[in-house]
KOLVEXZA-559307 format. One record per residue: x, y, z of N, C-alpha, C, O in turn. Coordinates in steps of 0.02 Angstrom, whole numbers, padded with zeros to 5 digits, always signed. Layout:
residues N
XYZXYZXYZXYZ;...
//
This chain:
residues 62
+04607+04718+05288+04659+04683+05253+04671+04719+05186+04624+04732+05149;+04732+04735+05170+04747+04772+05108+04736+04728+05047+04744+04667+05049;+04718+04761+04992+04709+04727+04928+04770+04742+04885+04797+04797+04886;+04791+04693+04846+04849+04700+04803+04832+04682+04731+04786+04642+04719;+04869+04712+04685+04866+04690+04615+04934+04659+04600+04985+04678+04630;+04935+04611+04555+04995+04573+04541+05013+04577+04468+04971+04588+04425;+05078+04570+04455+05104+04566+04386+05158+04513+04386+05199+04510+04432;+05159+04471+04334+05211+04420+04327+05261+04443+04275+05243+04466+04221;+05324+04438+04292+05379+04457+04248+05421+04395+04235+05442+04361+04282;+05433+04380+04172+05473+04322+04153+05542+04347+04134+05549+04391+04092;+05593+04319+04165+05663+04337+04150+05696+04275+04120+05705+04225+04155;+05715+04278+04056+05746+04220+04023+05813+04201+04053+05843+04240+04090;+05836+04142+04038+05897+04116+04070+05960+04152+04048+06010+04149+04083;+05961+04185+03991+06020+04219+03967+06033+04286+04001+06086+04316+03992;+05985+04310+04041+05991+04375+04073+06032+04367+04137+06019+04323+04178;+06082+04410+04145+06125+04405+04204+06087+04427+04266+06035+04459+04263;+06115+04409+04322+06085+04427+04386+06083+04503+04396+06035+04530+04423;+06135+04536+04373+06139+04609+04379+06085+04643+04336+06053+04690+04359;+06074+04618+04275+06022+04646+04232+05953+04633+04259+05909+04676+04255;+05942+04574+04287+05878+04557+04317+05864+04603+04377+05808+04626+04386;+05915+04616+04417+05907+04661+04474+05891+04732+04451+05850+04766+04482;+05922+04754+04397+05909+04821+04370+05837+04826+04345+05803+04876+04357;+05814+04774+04311+05746+04773+04285+05695+04777+04343+05647+04815+04339;+05706+04738+04395+05660+04738+04451+05664+04803+04491+05613+04826+04519;+05722+04833+04494+05730+04897+04528+05690+04952+04491+05660+04994+04523;+05692+04951+04425+05653+04999+04387+05578+04991+04399+05542+05040+04406;+05555+04929+04401+05484+04917+04416+05467+04943+04486+05413+04972+04496;+05511+04934+04533+05498+04955+04602+05498+05031+04608+05454+05059+04641;+05545+05064+04575+05550+05136+04582+05495+05174+04545+05465+05220+04572;+05482+05154+04483+05436+05192+04442+05364+05168+04445+05318+05207+04433;+05354+05104+04461+05287+05078+04462+05262+05063+04532+05205+05041+04541;+05305+05074+04582+05288+05061+04653+05271+04987+04665+05227+04972+04705;+05307+04942+04632+05297+04871+04641+05345+04846+04694+05398+04876+04705;+05326+04792+04727+05371+04759+04775+05371+04685+04759+05324+04659+04729;+05424+04651+04779+05433+04580+04764+05386+04539+04807+05384+04546+04868;+05348+04495+04775+05304+04450+04810+05334+04379+04810+05337+04347+04862;+05356+04356+04752+05383+04288+04747+05430+04284+04688+05418+04314+04635;+05484+04248+04696+05532+04236+04642+05540+04161+04636+05555+04127+04686;+05532+04134+04576+05540+04063+04564+05596+04053+04514+05594+04079+04458;+05646+04015+04534+05701+03997+04490+05686+03929+04461+05678+03880+04498;+05680+03925+04395+05661+03863+04362+05722+03821+04345+05779+03846+04347;+05711+03758+04329+05766+03712+04315+05807+03732+04254+05866+03717+04250;+05776+03766+04206+05812+03787+04146+05852+03851+04156+05886+03875+04110;+05849+03881+04216+05887+03941+04232+05847+04005+04225+05872+04058+04243;+05787+04001+04199+05745+04061+04193+05714+04077+04261+05713+04036+04306;+05688+04138+04266+05658+04160+04329+05587+04185+04315+05575+04219+04266;+05542+04168+04359+05475+04197+04357+05467+04238+04420+05474+04212+04475;+05453+04302+04410+05450+04348+04466+05378+04374+04471+05350+04396+04421;+05350+04371+04530+05284+04399+04541+05292+04462+04584+05320+04459+04639;+05268+04518+04558+05272+04582+04593+05202+04601+04615+05152+04581+04584;+05198+04639+04668+05133+04662+04692+05137+04736+04712+05191+04761+04728;+05080+04768+04710+05074+04835+04737+05005+04843+04767+04956+04812+04745;+05003+04884+04817+04941+04892+04855+04892+04935+04816+04910+04985+04786;+04829+04915+04818+04775+04954+04788+04747+05000+04841+04725+04977+04894;+04749+05064+04828+04724+05113+04875+04658+05139+04849+04655+05171+04796;+04606+05125+04884+04539+05146+04864+04520+05210+04899+04531+05217+04960;+04493+05255+04862+04471+05319+04890+04399+05312+04912+04357+05288+04874;+04385+05334+04971+04317+05333+04996+04282+05397+04975+04311+05451+04979;+04220+05391+04955+04182+05450+04936+04154+05483+04999+04128+05450+05043;+04161+05547+05000+04133+05584+05056+04060+05600+05040+04044+05629+04988;+04017+05582+05085+03946+05598+05076+03928+05653+05125+03941+05647+05185;+03900+05704+05100+03884+05762+05143+03814+05760+05163+03791+05805+05199;
//
């Protein structure tokens, strides 16, 4: 089963949908993050949880 690390991004309510999409696209392209969960709150703000896979290197024993 793969292991993931998570980061929470808070997007305030004044940020447009287009700007929020641009912000998340930058995280995806440069940090290799993918969308795990998006929560739209009653006040209009968004809480976004991003994840990326942890790749562990195995040591070679000779």
